[in-house]
C-alpha positions in Angstrom: 61.6 16.3 80.4 62.5 14.9 84.0 63.3 11.4 84.9 63.4 10.0 88.4 65.0 6.9 90.1 64.5 6.1 93.7 67.3 4.1 95.5 67.3 2.8 99.2 68.5 6.4 100.5 68.4 8.6 97.6 66.2 9.8 94.6 67.8 11.0 91.5 65.9 13.6 89.0 67.4 13.9 85.7 66.9 16.5 83.1 68.8 17.9 80.4 72.0 19.1 81.4 71.4 18.5 85.5 71.3 15.5 88.0 69.5 16.5 91.2 70.0 14.1 94.1 67.7 14.3 96.8 68.6 12.7 100.1 65.7 10.8 101.0 65.5 9.4 104.4 63.1 12.4 106.0 61.9 10.5 108.8 65.5 10.3 110.1 66.6 13.9 109.0 68.1 12.7 106.0 71.3 11.6 108.3 74.0 9.8 106.5 74.5 6.3 106.4 76.9 4.1 104.7 74.4 3.3 102.2 73.4 6.6 101.6 77.1 7.8 101.2 77.8 5.2 98.5 74.8 6.0 96.6 75.4 9.6 96.5 79.1 8.5 95.6 77.8 6.3 92.9 75.4 8.9 91.3 78.2 11.7 91.1 80.6 9.1 89.7 77.6 7.9 87.1 77.1 11.7 86.1 80.9 12.6 85.8 81.9 11.2 82.4 78.4 12.1 81.1 79.1 14.9 78.3 75.6 16.4 78.8 75.4 17.1 82.2 76.9 20.0 83.6 75.4 20.6 87.2 75.1 18.3 90.0 72.5 19.4 92.7 72.3 17.9 96.2 69.2 18.8 98.2 67.1 17.1 100.7 63.6 15.8 101.4 61.6 17.2 104.2 62.7 19.6 106.7 66.0 18.5 106.6 68.8 18.9 104.4 71.2 16.5 106.3 71.1 15.9 109.9 74.8 14.6 109.9 76.0 11.2 110.3 73.6 8.4 111.5 73.7 8.8 115.2 70.9 6.1 115.7 73.2 3.7 113.8 76.3 4.2 115.7 74.4 3.8 119.2 73.5 0.6 118.1 76.9 -0.9 118.4 78.6 -1.4 121.6 80.9 1.4 123.0 84.1 -0.7 122.0 82.7 -1.4 118.4 81.9 2.2 117.5 85.3 3.4 116.6 85.4 1.1 114.0 81.9 1.8 112.6 82.4 5.6 112.7 85.8 5.1 110.9 83.9 3.6 108.2 81.4 6.1 108.1 83.5 8.8 108.2 85.8 7.5 105.3 82.6 6.7 103.1 81.6 10.7 103.5 85.2 11.7 102.9 85.1 9.6 99.3 82.0 11.9 98.5 83.6 15.0 99.8 86.7 14.1 97.5 84.5 13.3 94.3 82.6 16.8 94.9 85.6 18.8 95.0 87.6 16.9 92.4 84.6 16.9 90.0 84.5 18.8 86.4 80.6 19.3 87.5 79.3 22.3 89.3 78.2 21.0 92.5 75.1 22.9 93.9 73.6 22.5 97.5 70.1 23.2 97.7 69.9 23.7 101.6 66.1 23.5 102.1 66.3 22.7 105.8 69.0 21.7 108.5 72.5 21.0 107.4 74.4 19.6 110.6 77.8 17.8 110.8 78.3 15.9 107.7 75.5 17.7 106.2 77.3 20.9 106.9 80.5 19.3 105.3 78.5 18.8 102.3 77.7 22.3 102.1 80.9 23.5 102.6 82.2 21.0 99.9 79.9 22.5 97.2 80.6 25.1 94.7 77.3 27.2 95.1 75.0 27.0 97.7 71.3 28.1 98.0 69.9 28.2 101.2 66.0 28.2 102.5 65.0 31.0 104.8 63.8 28.0 107.1 67.2 26.5 106.9 70.0 26.4 109.5 73.5 25.3 109.4 75.7 24.2 112.2 78.6 22.0 113.0 77.1 20.0 115.9 80.0 17.8 116.5 81.2 18.9 119.9 77.2 18.4 121.3 78.0 14.6 120.3 81.6 14.8 121.9 83.2 14.4 118.7 85.7 16.3 116.1 84.8 17.4 112.6 84.5 15.1 109.7 83.8 15.7 106.1 86.1 18.3 105.7 84.6 20.6 108.1 87.6 21.5 109.8 89.6 22.2 106.8 87.2 23.9 104.6 85.4 26.2 107.5 88.3 28.2 108.5 89.4 29.1 105.1 85.7 30.0 104.4 84.9 32.1 107.8 88.3 32.6 109.4 89.7 30.9 112.7 87.5 32.6 115.3 84.2 32.2 113.6 85.1 28.5 112.8 85.7 28.2 116.7 82.4 29.7 117.5 80.7 27.1 115.2 82.8 24.2 116.0 82.9 24.3 120.1 80.5 26.8 120.7 77.1 25.2 119.2 76.6 28.3 117.2 73.6 28.0 114.7 73.5 30.1 111.4 70.3 30.8 109.7 70.2 30.9 105.9 70.6 34.7 106.0 73.4 34.2 108.3 75.1 31.6 105.9 74.7 34.3 103.4 76.7 37.1 105.7 79.3 34.5 106.6 80.2 33.5 103.0 78.9 29.9 103.4 75.7 30.6 101.2 75.4 32.6 98.1 71.9 33.1 98.3 68.7 32.9 100.5 65.5 32.6 99.3 61.6 32.0 100.7 61.0 28.7 101.6 57.5 28.8 99.8 59.5 29.4 96.4 62.5 27.3 97.2 62.4 24.5 94.7 61.3 27.1 91.7 64.3 28.9 92.7 66.6 26.1 92.6 65.5 25.3 89.1 66.2 28.8 88.3 69.9 28.5 89.8 70.5 25.5 87.7 69.1 26.8 84.4 71.1 29.9 84.9 74.3 27.7 85.0 73.2 25.8 82.0 72.9 28.9 79.9 76.6 29.8 81.0 79.8 28.8 79.3 79.6 25.3 80.5 83.0 24.0 78.9 84.8 26.5 81.6 83.2 25.0 84.9 85.7 22.0 85.1 88.8 23.8 84.3 87.9 26.9 86.2 87.1 24.7 89.5 90.2 22.8 89.0 92.1 26.0 89.5 90.2 27.5 91.9 90.0 24.7 94.1 94.0 23.7 93.4 95.5 25.7 96.6 92.8 24.6 98.9 93.4 20.7 97.7 96.8 20.9 98.7 96.7 18.3 101.6 93.1 17.9 101.7 93.0 14.0 101.3 95.6 13.6 103.9 93.6 16.2 106.4 90.3 14.0 105.6 92.3 11.1 106.5 93.3 12.6 109.9 89.6 13.7 110.6 88.6 9.8 110.2 91.1 9.0 112.5 90.1 11.7 115.3 86.2 11.3 115.0 86.5 7.5 115.3 89.0 7.7 118.5 86.6 10.3 120.0 83.8 7.9 119.6 85.3 5.5 122.4 85.6 8.0 124.9 83.1 7.3 127.8 81.8 10.7 127.8 81.2 10.6 123.9 79.3 7.3 124.5 77.1 8.7 127.2 76.2 11.8 124.9 75.2 9.7 121.9 73.2 7.4 124.1 71.3 10.1 125.6 70.7 11.7 122.5 69.1 8.5 120.8 67.1 8.1 124.1 65.8 11.8 123.8 65.2 11.3 120.3 63.1 8.0 120.6 61.1 9.5 123.7 
């Protein structure tokens, strides 16, 4: 039996063994707001101590998994106020990232559509990734004149190597779901028409495993990667906040929002 709870920015579905969190701002590309980040974190923290929950799944409603940080909210602030706003948003996203990698739960990402910026970071912080054949993954930060956050600058080169990380971070490269599998960012790609069914099958497969091993094994596998991760996230927050005050970045953000509105 599945039960659902709808909050302001997410929908939480629960069934035996699984909590599935759906980012639920489809009209805005499921862009990450402070409210959404806090709701994701609260849902994960609520599931963490429940001995009957073993899998925590992140996915999105509509065409996007997560389009990144909420650029529209950023543009609503005067340029001088944007660094403080973006520092708060990045810190909130980083709280989610840390909770994901430290969690005893197996974190699945069901990438139903575009994962950009912080959305790409959520993918990289997950333990197992299912991608739709209509999905795409990209860093997107340089387009806005910003540096990466949500652990992208830390995790991406460890996943794909320095040269490919540069290509994604600075050259605007976009990966398809199949590309993401080839680049070891996703585990599997599946047809969009059967994506929901396949995501449930993956959840069930993990539920059928030795669930008592998930937390300890994650802790061992993440141990080396977590060394210095929290401090790196702090530096990411500082960098992206400082860049948001640059005149060229302010113009890029404003043009993006004007184009989106037009």
